[in-house]
N, C-alpha and C positions, 0 to 999 in steps of 0.2 A: 533425464525427461522423456526417455523414448519407452520407460517404464509407466509412466502416469497414466490411467486409466479417465481421460479428460470428459467421457460422457460420464463420469461417476463424479468427479468435478463440478460438472454444468450440470446435475442433477443436486448435488449438496448446496452450492451456491443456492439454485431457486428456490431449495425447500429451507435452507439456514441462513443464508443471507453470508456465508465466509464460507472455505472450504480452506482444510491446512493439508499441505504438502509435506511430507517427511523427510528430512535427510538432504533437503537442497542443498546445502552445504556441507564441505568436511569442517572439521574443528579448525584445521588448520588455515581454511579460505574464512573462515570467521576471524582467525587470530589475526591473519594479514589485514583484513577490513578494520579491525578494534586499532589496531598500530598506525593506520593512514590518518587517526583522528589529530594528532599533533601535527602533521603536515599541513601546513598553512596554504601551501602552495597547490593543493590540490583542490582546493575549496573556491568558490567564486562567493559565498557569503556565510557569515554565522547567525544565529538568530538566539538572541535569551529570550526564553519563553515569559519570565515575570514580565521583562520590561513593554511586552506587548498583550497582554492579561490572557497569554497561551496556554499558561500553567505554570510549571516550574522543571528546569531543564534548560538543554539546550542543544540546537543543532545546526549541522554545515549542510549547505549543498553544493556536490561537485561542479567543479570547472569542467568545460573539455579541451581537451578529450579525456574521457570518463577513465578511470581505471580498468583493465581489460575484463579483470572478473565482474565490476558491474556493468559493463557494457556487455561482455557476455551473457546474462542475466536478462537485460532488456532486452537483447535480440533472442533468444531462446526462448523466454515466456510469452512473448506477445504475439505469436502466429496463434499457438491453441487460444490464446485468451482472447483476441479478435473473431475466431470463429462464433467465442460466447456472446462475444459482444455484439454481433452480427445479428446472432440469434434473438440476442432481449432487442435489438431496434427492429426487429419485426413483428415481435409481439406487441412492441410499444407503438410503432409505426411513426415511427419520428423519421423515415424518411433518410437516414446516415447509416453509409456504409463504410466500415475499415476496410483499408485494402490489406493484401496479405502480407506483408511485410513491414518492418517496423522503420526501415529505412525510409521507406515510401510512406508512411503516416508521419514521419517528422519532415518531410518535405511539406506536408499539408501546414502541419504547424509554423513553420520556419517562414512560409510565403502569407503568413498572416500574422506575424511579425513576433510571433513565441518562437523565440530562439534562446530563453536560458534553459539551461539544464536542470531536471529535476528530482534526478535521484539524491538521497541525502543520507546522510547519518545521523543518529539521535543518541545523545547520551544522558541519562539521569542517576542521580544519587540518590542518599536517602530523604526522603520528605517528597521530592520532586512526581510529579506528575502530569499528565497531559490533557486536556480539556477536550469536551467534544467537540469534533470540526470536523469539515471537509477541504479536501486537497483542489481548490478549482481555480486555474491561474490565467485562464483566459476563455477564449471563445469556443476553441476545440479542447472537447476534455474525453479523454479516453475513459470510459465506464466502469474499469477495474482496475485494480492496483495490488501491490504485494507489499508486503512486509517480514522479513528473517529476522531470526531472533538470533545474536551472534553470543550472548553469553547464557552463562548456565543458571537456571531456576535453583533456589535451596542451598546452591553453592555460592556464585558471584553474587545473587541480590535473593532478596524476597519481595512478596508482595507484586507489586507494577504486573499487573494482569492486563492484557489485551483487550478493551472492551468495545464492542457495537450496539449500538442502538437504531430501532426500527422505528419510525412512524406514519403510523399505519391512520389513512384517513379516517376521520369520527370513530378512532379507535384511541385507547391509552398505548403509549409508548411500550416497545418491549425491547428490553437488554439481554444482551447474551456475554459473557466471557468465556474467552477461547482459550483455551489450557496450549502450551507451547513450548519446546523442551528446546535445546540449545540447535541448530543448524536448519529448523524447520522454518517453514514458510506458509504466510495465511494470505489467501487470497480475499478479498471483499471489495465492495459496491464504494467507487467513490462518492458517488451522490444520491443516485437513485436503481431500484431494480423492479422488473417486474414481478408480480404475483398474479396468479391465476385466481380471480374469483368466481363468482356463480355468472357475471354476463361477462367476461373475458377477463382481460390483465387488466391491472392497473397499476399505480406506481407508488413505490413505498421507498419515503425519503431516509436514508443510512448516516448517521454517524460514528465517526471511531476516534478514539481515544487510551490511554492509560493509565491506571489506577495507579495510587501515591504507593512508593517504595517504601517498605520499613527497614528496609537494610540494605547497603552495599551499591553495585554500580550495574547498572543495567548498559547497552549498546544495543541498535538497529541498526538492519539499513533496511533503506526505502526505497522500492524500484517505481517510479509514478512514469507513465508512459510519456504522458505529453508533455512539451514542454512550455515555459511561462513567459510571460508579456516583459 
């Protein structure tokens, strides 16, 4: 993390709506997380997407205490992302300020009744996909989140591209496919992001999803920084 140019990450997020961090995990770390999927004791909830109209595939929310690797990712990624989030808040003039550490932010969430952990593991098989959506779980929403690809494209699976859409005011929506390799993380907006226009900043709504898998199996870990009600 110390080698990441967070100013460049911020510039990419503001121009494109997402930014990729290469090799956030090792292959061993990816395998460790994939191996957790069958351990029901680590999770508080399993969601089968087709039962809710979310797509096809399934995911599981981790329970507290989080696995050390997941907790470390949450704690380490939060401070630089909080600086970017506060820059966005200033641009949008919404009066929200995020504290410097994730522990302090969680206290804010928990005081409002958002006490259920939101980091999750997602599993897709052939023909599975994730509909475009936003991960909003209560009043307190941290505006950035991270997804890390645990599987190997073209070896473990084909298809299954990470997709973002941007809904611009009075304009047609824009879609973008974000190419990832195993161990890469993509940072993206949970709900909306500021975009500079001729008259200052305006809000752009973002949604994300995963295209249909053509073959194989795809695992992802999602790092969401606000907890759920």
